[in-house]
C-alpha positions as CSV (number, residue, x, y, z in Angstrom):
1,M,1.9,25.6,-10.5
2,K,1.1,26.2,-6.9
3,R,1.6,22.9,-5.1
4,T,-0.7,22.6,-2.1
5,L,-1.6,19.1,-1.0
6,T,-4.4,18.9,1.5
7,I,-2.9,15.8,2.9
8,F,0.0,17.8,4.3
9,L,-2.0,20.7,5.6
10,A,0.5,22.3,7.9
11,A,3.2,19.9,6.7
12,L,3.4,18.6,10.2
13,L,6.2,16.5,11.5
14,F,5.1,13.0,12.4
15,Y,1.8,13.1,10.4
16,G,2.9,10.8,7.6
17,C,0.2,9.8,5.2
18,S,-3.1,8.3,5.8
19,K,-4.4,4.9,5.5
20,D,-5.3,2.9,2.4
21,G,-7.2,-0.3,2.7
22,G,-6.4,-3.8,2.1
23,D,-7.7,-7.3,1.8
24,S,-8.9,-7.1,5.4
25,I,-10.7,-10.3,5.5
26,G,-9.6,-13.9,5.2
27,K,-13.0,-15.5,5.3
28,T,-15.2,-12.7,6.5
29,P,-18.7,-13.7,7.8
30,A,-20.2,-11.7,5.0
31,E,-22.6,-12.5,2.2
32,P,-20.6,-13.9,-0.7
33,D,-20.4,-11.8,-3.9
34,T,-20.9,-13.2,-7.3
35,T,-17.6,-12.5,-9.1
36,T,-16.2,-12.6,-12.5
37,T,-12.6,-12.9,-13.9
38,T,-10.7,-9.6,-14.2
39,T,-10.8,-8.7,-17.9
40,P,-9.8,-5.6,-19.8
41,E,-12.4,-3.0,-20.5
42,T,-13.2,-2.3,-24.1
43,D,-11.1,0.0,-26.2
44,F,-8.9,1.3,-23.4
45,D,-5.3,2.1,-24.2
46,I,-2.8,1.9,-21.3
47,N,-0.7,4.4,-23.2
48,S,-3.2,7.1,-22.3
49,I,-2.1,6.7,-18.6
50,E,0.6,9.3,-18.1
51,D,3.1,9.8,-15.2
52,T,2.0,13.4,-14.9
53,Y,-1.4,14.9,-15.5
54,G,-1.3,18.6,-15.0
55,D,-3.9,19.2,-17.7
56,V,-6.6,17.4,-15.7
57,A,-5.3,17.8,-12.1
58,S,-7.6,20.7,-11.0
59,F,-10.9,20.0,-9.3
60,D,-12.7,21.2,-12.4
61,Y,-11.7,18.0,-14.1
62,Y,-12.3,15.5,-11.3
63,T,-14.4,13.3,-13.6
64,K,-11.3,12.7,-15.6
65,W,-9.0,11.8,-12.7
66,G,-9.4,8.1,-13.2
67,S,-6.1,6.7,-11.6
68,Y,-4.8,10.2,-11.0
69,N,-4.8,12.1,-7.6
70,V,-5.0,8.8,-5.7
71,H,-3.4,8.7,-2.2
72,D,-3.9,6.0,0.4
73,P,-6.2,3.7,-1.7
74,S,-8.4,1.1,-0.2
75,I,-9.6,-1.4,-2.8
76,K,-12.1,-4.3,-2.7
77,K,-14.0,-6.3,-5.2
78,F,-17.8,-6.3,-4.8
79,G,-19.6,-8.3,-7.3
80,D,-17.8,-8.0,-10.6
81,T,-16.5,-4.5,-9.8
82,Y,-13.5,-3.1,-7.9
83,Y,-14.1,0.0,-5.7
84,C,-11.3,2.3,-4.6
85,Y,-11.7,4.8,-1.8
86,S,-8.9,7.3,-1.2
87,T,-7.7,10.4,0.8
88,D,-9.0,13.9,0.0
89,V,-6.0,15.2,-2.1
90,A,-5.1,16.5,-5.5
91,Y,-2.1,17.9,-7.3
92,G,-1.7,21.6,-7.1
93,T,-5.0,22.4,-5.6
94,S,-7.3,21.9,-2.6
95,V,-10.3,19.5,-3.0
96,R,-13.6,19.2,-1.4
97,P,-13.5,16.9,1.7
98,G,-15.5,13.6,1.6
99,I,-13.3,10.6,0.6
100,Q,-13.1,10.0,-3.2
101,I,-14.7,6.9,-4.7
102,R,-13.6,5.2,-8.0
103,K,-14.6,1.9,-9.7
104,S,-13.1,-0.4,-12.2
105,K,-13.9,-3.7,-13.8
106,D,-10.3,-4.5,-14.6
107,L,-7.9,-2.6,-12.2
108,V,-6.6,-0.6,-15.1
109,Q,-9.4,1.8,-16.2
110,W,-10.8,3.7,-13.3
111,T,-14.0,5.8,-13.3
112,F,-14.6,8.6,-10.7
113,V,-18.0,8.0,-9.1
114,G,-18.3,10.5,-6.2
115,W,-17.7,10.9,-2.5
116,V,-18.6,9.2,0.8
117,F,-19.4,12.5,2.6
118,S,-20.5,15.9,1.5
119,G,-18.0,17.5,3.9
120,L,-16.2,16.7,7.1
121,P,-17.9,14.0,9.2
122,S,-19.5,15.7,12.2
123,L,-18.6,13.2,14.9
124,A,-14.8,13.3,14.3
125,S,-14.9,17.0,13.6
126,N,-16.7,17.8,16.8
127,Y,-14.3,15.6,18.8
128,I,-11.3,17.6,17.6
129,K,-13.1,20.9,18.2
130,Q,-14.0,19.9,21.8
131,K,-10.3,19.2,22.4
132,G,-9.5,22.7,21.3
133,G,-8.2,21.8,17.9
134,T,-9.1,22.7,14.3
135,P,-9.9,19.8,12.0
136,N,-8.0,19.4,8.8
137,D,-9.7,20.3,5.6
138,G,-9.6,16.7,4.3
139,I,-10.3,13.2,5.4
140,W,-7.5,10.7,5.4
141,A,-6.9,7.0,4.8
142,P,-10.2,5.2,4.3
143,Y,-10.7,1.5,4.7
144,I,-13.6,-0.4,3.1
145,M,-15.1,-3.8,3.9
146,K,-18.4,-5.6,3.6
147,V,-20.1,-7.4,6.5
148,G,-23.3,-9.2,5.6
149,S,-25.2,-6.8,3.4
150,E,-23.6,-3.8,5.1
151,Y,-20.6,-1.8,3.7
152,R,-18.4,-0.4,6.4
153,L,-16.1,2.6,5.6
154,Y,-13.5,3.5,8.2
155,Y,-11.8,6.9,7.9
156,A,-9.4,9.2,9.8
157,L,-9.7,12.9,10.5
158,S,-6.7,14.7,12.0
159,S,-5.8,18.2,13.0
160,S,-2.9,20.6,13.2
161,T,-2.5,19.6,16.8
162,A,-0.1,16.7,17.3
163,R,-1.9,13.4,17.8
164,L,-5.3,15.0,18.0
165,S,-7.1,12.6,15.6
166,A,-10.1,10.3,15.4
167,I,-11.0,7.2,13.4
168,G,-14.7,7.0,12.6
169,L,-17.1,4.5,10.9
170,A,-19.8,5.1,8.3
171,T,-22.1,2.5,6.8
172,A,-24.2,2.0,3.7
173,S,-26.2,-0.6,1.8
174,S,-24.3,0.2,-1.4
175,P,-20.6,0.7,-2.1
176,T,-21.4,4.2,-3.4
177,G,-23.7,5.1,-0.5
178,P,-25.5,7.0,0.8
179,W,-23.4,6.8,4.0
180,T,-24.5,7.2,7.6
181,E,-22.1,8.0,10.5
182,K,-22.1,5.3,13.1
183,G,-19.6,6.5,15.7
184,L,-16.0,7.0,16.6
185,V,-13.9,3.8,16.9
186,V,-10.8,5.2,18.5
187,T,-9.4,8.7,19.3
188,S,-6.0,10.1,20.3
189,A,-5.0,13.4,21.9
190,D,-2.0,15.6,22.6
191,D,-1.5,14.5,26.2
192,A,0.8,12.5,28.3
193,S,-0.8,9.1,27.8
194,I,1.0,6.4,25.9
195,Q,-0.7,6.1,22.6
196,T,-0.3,6.3,18.9
197,N,-1.9,8.7,16.4
198,A,-5.5,7.6,15.6
199,I,-5.2,7.5,11.8
200,D,-4.7,4.8,9.1
201,P,-7.3,2.1,10.0
202,T,-7.5,-1.4,8.6
203,V,-9.7,-4.2,9.8
204,I,-9.8,-8.0,9.6
205,A,-12.6,-10.4,10.4
206,T,-11.3,-13.9,11.4
207,E,-13.0,-17.2,10.4
208,S,-14.2,-17.5,14.0
209,G,-16.0,-14.1,13.7
210,E,-13.7,-11.9,15.7
211,Y,-13.0,-8.4,14.4
212,Y,-9.8,-6.4,14.9
213,M,-8.7,-2.9,13.8
214,Y,-5.0,-2.0,13.2
215,Y,-4.0,1.6,13.1
216,G,-1.3,4.2,14.0
217,S,1.4,6.6,12.8
218,A,4.7,7.4,14.5
219,W,4.9,8.1,18.2
220,D,4.2,4.7,19.8
221,G,4.0,2.5,16.7
222,I,1.1,0.3,15.3
223,Y,-1.8,-0.8,17.5
224,V,-4.4,-3.5,17.3
225,L,-7.9,-2.9,18.8
226,K,-10.7,-5.5,19.2
227,L,-14.0,-4.5,17.6
228,D,-17.6,-5.4,18.3
229,P,-18.6,-7.5,15.2
230,E,-22.2,-6.2,15.3
231,T,-21.5,-2.5,15.4
232,G,-18.0,-2.3,13.9
233,L,-17.0,0.0,16.8
234,A,-14.6,-0.7,19.7
235,A,-15.6,-3.8,21.8
236,S,-14.8,-1.8,24.9
237,S,-15.6,2.0,24.8
238,G,-12.4,4.1,25.3
239,D,-10.1,1.2,24.6
240,R,-7.1,2.1,22.4
241,G,-5.8,-1.4,22.0
242,S,-2.1,-2.5,22.4
243,R,1.0,-2.1,20.4
244,I,2.1,-4.8,18.0
245,A,4.8,-3.1,15.8
246,N,7.5,-0.6,16.2
247,R,10.8,0.3,14.5
248,G,14.3,1.2,15.5
249,F,16.2,4.2,16.8
250,T,19.6,5.7,15.7
251,G,21.3,8.0,18.2
252,G,18.1,8.3,20.2
253,D,16.1,9.4,17.1
254,Y,13.3,7.4,15.5
255,N,14.5,5.9,12.3
256,G,11.5,7.5,10.5
257,N,7.8,7.2,10.3
258,I,6.0,3.9,10.8
259,E,2.3,4.0,9.8
260,A,-0.4,2.8,7.4
261,P,-0.9,-0.8,8.5
262,E,-2.7,-3.2,6.2
263,I,-3.8,-6.7,7.4
264,I,-4.8,-9.7,5.4
265,Y,-5.3,-13.4,6.1
266,N,-3.9,-15.7,3.4
267,K,-5.8,-19.0,3.9
268,A,-3.4,-20.9,1.7
269,Q,-0.4,-19.8,3.8
270,K,-2.5,-20.0,7.1
271,K,-0.9,-16.7,8.1
272,Y,-1.9,-13.2,9.0
273,Y,0.2,-10.7,7.1
274,L,0.8,-7.2,8.4
275,F,2.0,-4.6,5.8
276,I,3.5,-1.4,7.2
277,A,4.7,1.8,5.6
278,Y,8.1,3.2,6.6
279,D,9.5,6.7,6.2
280,W,8.3,10.0,4.6
281,L,5.5,9.7,2.2
282,E,6.9,12.0,-0.5
283,T,10.4,10.4,-0.7
284,K,11.7,7.2,1.0
285,Y,8.2,5.7,1.5
286,N,8.6,1.9,1.5
287,T,6.6,-1.2,2.5
288,R,7.6,-3.8,5.1
289,V,5.8,-7.1,5.9
290,C,5.6,-9.2,9.0
291,R,3.4,-12.3,9.7
292,A,1.7,-14.1,12.5
293,D,-0.3,-17.2,13.3
294,K,-2.9,-15.2,15.2
295,P,-4.6,-11.8,14.4
296,I,-3.3,-10.2,17.6
297,G,0.2,-11.4,17.0
298,P,3.0,-11.6,17.8
299,F,4.0,-10.7,14.2
300,Y,7.5,-11.8,13.1
301,D,9.8,-10.4,10.4
302,F,11.9,-12.3,7.9
303,N,14.6,-13.0,10.5
304,G,12.2,-14.2,13.1
305,A,12.3,-11.0,15.2
306,D,9.1,-9.8,16.9
307,A,7.7,-6.8,15.0
308,N,7.1,-5.1,18.4
309,T,10.8,-4.8,19.2
310,N,12.6,-1.5,18.7
311,M,14.3,-2.3,15.4
312,D,13.6,-2.0,11.7
313,H,11.9,-5.1,10.2
314,G,11.8,-6.7,6.8
315,P,11.3,-7.8,4.2
316,M,10.9,-4.6,2.3
317,I,8.8,-5.4,-0.8
318,T,8.2,-1.9,-2.4
319,A,10.6,1.0,-2.3
320,P,11.6,4.0,-4.5
321,Y,13.1,2.7,-7.8
322,K,14.4,3.8,-11.2
323,F,14.5,1.6,-14.3
324,T,16.5,2.6,-17.3
325,G,15.0,5.3,-19.4
326,H,12.8,6.7,-16.7
327,G,13.1,9.3,-13.9
328,G,12.0,6.9,-11.3
329,W,9.1,6.5,-8.8
330,Q,9.1,7.3,-5.2
331,G,6.6,7.4,-2.3
332,V,5.5,3.9,-3.2
333,S,3.7,2.8,-0.1
334,H,0.6,3.0,2.1
335,V,-0.7,-0.2,0.4
336,S,-4.0,-1.9,-0.1
337,V,-3.7,-5.6,-0.5
338,F,-6.7,-7.6,-1.9
339,D,-7.5,-10.5,-4.2
340,D,-9.7,-11.1,-7.2
341,D,-11.7,-14.0,-5.6
342,N,-9.8,-16.4,-7.9
343,G,-6.6,-16.6,-5.9
344,Q,-4.6,-13.8,-7.4
345,Y,-3.5,-11.1,-4.9
346,F,-2.7,-7.5,-5.8
347,I,-1.0,-4.7,-4.0
348,A,-2.0,-1.1,-4.7
349,H,-0.4,2.2,-3.6
350,Q,0.4,5.7,-4.7
351,G,3.3,6.3,-7.0
352,R,5.0,9.7,-7.2
353,P,7.1,10.4,-10.4
354,S,10.5,11.7,-9.4
355,V,10.3,14.3,-12.2
356,D,7.6,16.0,-10.0
357,P,6.8,14.0,-6.8
358,Y,3.7,16.0,-6.0
359,F,1.7,14.0,-8.7
360,M,0.1,10.9,-7.2
361,D,-0.8,7.9,-9.5
362,L,-2.7,4.8,-8.5
363,Q,-0.4,1.8,-9.1
364,V,-1.7,-1.8,-8.9
365,R,0.7,-4.6,-9.0
366,K,0.4,-8.4,-8.9
367,L,1.5,-10.0,-5.6
368,F,3.2,-13.4,-5.5
369,W,4.2,-15.7,-2.7
370,T,7.6,-17.2,-2.2
371,A,8.0,-20.9,-1.4
372,D,8.5,-20.1,2.3
373,G,5.4,-17.9,2.4
374,W,6.5,-14.3,1.9
375,P,4.7,-11.9,-0.4
376,V,6.6,-10.1,-3.2
377,A,5.4,-7.4,-5.5
378,S,5.7,-7.2,-9.3
379,P,8.2,-4.5,-10.4
380,E,5.6,-3.2,-12.9
381,R,2.0,-2.2,-12.8
382,Y,-0.7,-4.7,-13.8
383,A,-2.4,-4.4,-17.2
384,W,-4.3,-7.6,-17.9
385,E,-1.3,-9.8,-18.4
386,N,-1.8,-13.5,-18.0
387,N,0.0,-16.0,-15.8
388,D,1.5,-18.1,-18.7
389,A,4.9,-19.5,-17.8
390,A,8.0,-18.4,-19.7
391,T,10.3,-21.0,-21.2
392,K,14.0,-21.1,-20.3
393,G,14.9,-19.8,-23.7
394,D,12.7,-16.7,-23.1
395,L,14.9,-15.6,-20.2
396,T,18.3,-15.3,-21.9
397,G,19.4,-11.7,-22.7
398,A,19.8,-8.4,-21.0
399,W,17.7,-7.4,-18.1
400,D,17.3,-4.3,-15.9
401,F,18.2,-5.5,-12.4
402,I,17.2,-3.8,-9.1
403,V,18.2,-4.9,-5.6
404,L,16.0,-3.0,-3.2
405,N,18.7,-2.0,-0.7
406,Y,18.0,0.5,2.0
407,S,19.9,3.2,4.0
408,V,18.6,4.5,7.3
409,V,18.0,8.2,7.5
410,P,16.5,9.0,10.9
411,G,13.8,11.6,11.0
412,Y,10.8,12.8,9.0
413,G,10.1,15.1,6.1
414,D,12.7,17.7,7.0
415,K,15.4,15.0,7.1
416,Q,14.3,12.5,4.5
417,T,14.6,14.8,1.5
418,S,16.2,12.2,-0.8
419,A,14.0,9.5,-2.3
420,D,17.0,7.0,-2.1
421,L,16.0,5.6,-5.5
422,Q,17.2,2.1,-6.1
423,V,18.7,2.3,-9.6
424,A,18.7,-0.5,-12.2
425,T,21.9,-2.1,-13.4
426,T,22.3,-4.5,-16.3
427,L,21.9,-8.3,-15.7
428,N,23.0,-10.6,-18.5
429,I,21.5,-14.0,-18.4
430,M,23.4,-16.4,-20.7
431,S,22.2,-19.6,-22.4
432,D,25.2,-21.5,-21.0
433,G,23.8,-21.1,-17.5
434,S,25.9,-18.2,-16.4
435,V,24.9,-14.7,-15.3
436,K,26.8,-11.4,-15.0
437,N,26.0,-8.1,-13.2
438,G,28.9,-5.7,-13.4
439,S,31.8,-7.5,-11.7
440,R,29.4,-10.1,-10.1
441,T,29.2,-13.5,-11.7
442,G,27.1,-16.5,-11.0
443,T,24.9,-19.3,-12.4
444,W,21.2,-19.6,-12.9
445,T,18.6,-22.4,-13.1
446,Y,14.9,-22.3,-14.0
447,N,12.0,-24.4,-12.8
448,A,9.0,-22.5,-14.1
449,P,8.0,-20.1,-12.7
450,V,11.0,-19.8,-10.3
451,M,14.4,-18.8,-11.4
452,Q,17.4,-19.2,-9.0
453,I,20.5,-17.1,-9.3
454,S,23.5,-18.4,-7.3
455,W,26.1,-15.7,-7.1
456,S,29.8,-16.4,-6.6
457,D,29.7,-14.2,-3.4
458,G,27.4,-16.7,-1.8
459,T,24.1,-14.7,-2.3
460,T,21.2,-16.6,-3.7
461,D,18.3,-14.9,-5.4
462,K,15.0,-16.8,-5.8
463,V,12.6,-15.0,-8.1
464,M,9.2,-15.5,-9.6
465,V,9.1,-15.0,-13.4
466,H,5.9,-13.6,-14.9
467,N,4.5,-11.6,-17.8
468,G,4.1,-7.9,-17.6
469,H,4.3,-4.6,-19.4
470,D,7.4,-2.3,-19.7
471,W,5.8,0.9,-18.5
472,E,9.1,2.8,-19.1
473,K,9.1,2.2,-22.8
474,T,6.9,3.9,-25.5
475,G,3.9,1.7,-26.2
476,R,4.3,-0.2,-22.9
477,P,5.2,-3.5,-24.7
478,V,4.8,-6.9,-23.0
479,T,8.0,-8.3,-21.6
480,Y,9.2,-10.7,-18.9
481,L,9.6,-9.6,-15.2
482,F,10.7,-11.2,-12.0
483,T,10.4,-10.5,-8.3
484,G,11.6,-12.3,-5.3
485,L,13.9,-12.3,-2.3
486,N,17.5,-13.3,-1.8
487,N,18.7,-15.4,1.1
488,A,19.1,-12.2,3.2
489,G,15.5,-11.2,2.7
490,T,16.2,-8.4,0.3
491,A,13.8,-7.9,-2.5
492,I,15.0,-8.4,-6.1
493,W,13.3,-7.0,-9.2
494,G,14.0,-7.6,-12.9
495,K,12.7,-6.6,-16.3
496,K,13.8,-8.0,-19.6
497,L,15.0,-5.3,-22.0
């Protein structure tokens, strides 16, 4: 099958992916929605969700895409329904531009409901043409939020000219439209000015009523821009904001792409969390997190370093991985982070099966918080599981065990050709309080829902045990999972076999 992804267009260096959305608002000054608990939709079998979907990938079958052909999702719950907005892309074919819209009651079964636009938005398209460029055939990285009774949809349009891009705003009175272009928020150009690429928007509204946009890809890192709360556009016309995050260099080369910021405010933690995608979207794509006391930063990483310093930052909470009996998943970043209005957070992103990484599946995982306030993602996709605690006896036995290690490969798509899959090994948890992982030995304790593994080499893993499905096994049976960080800030995943 011919593989042409509109997101790549000219497969340009530095153009990374687009932007998916996130939880954006801590306590947005918006009208409250009436919400219901997330429950499974009737008679839907999760075994019908395949890793690959060549039989329905073409545009002729867009009504059957569901969780397929999703890249850079932005998800929010409005009323009792979750809405997902995503980049114009499909496996093996070009698609009509317009930003795809899906909806779901339960975050598992998704229904395709249409598009935001009927073509390329004129304001962004005209800006690129006026600068001598040719707009891409698809719109990237939407971000959705609600302000009062108004739905605001931010989007990115780029071009084959480096950095010639624009982020625009459209509004509607319904999450499905019709949508009206309101203006361009920020633009970038291929010139000598210090700037980042104007793609990948995410927005937050503070409790005091201030609005900020975070955006950027490669070049000069991630920027924050103050917005006018009334219009949703830049507070000062022509302002591009200031840089708040960057990454490191090796031998004078950038360590890889930095893009796709996502911002949330967790009221319980009293912190702003900035999620960022690192590396090439087809292969090594992974998610880093930093946090701040204020929306404009400074944001700090796990080790207390400012995210705006020229170094790589952590923790890394999603990365390419491979459980036993499966080919693995890669490209697992450009996240949307949101909650269900009942205190449960989720993280959503594309997943590319290593057997053919041009397929793009929407993956939604539960997000948990460590005792010291760092978010960690479930190793498996969400499918209606509850939060009932496991007993100590439930945990003994053999587990798949993944340590999300990372190796730096400077460069972009031409250099980062390996997904660097983090492969599961066997962890044996014994009833006598001992553990064994290959030649490593240690002890474990459990105070539900937190398990602590103390290794003989001095490493300590603190993980959150939870219910989930084994998506690598036939029938996707329910099992126990864990996720957390070790004392070095490295993410740890486990799945009971």
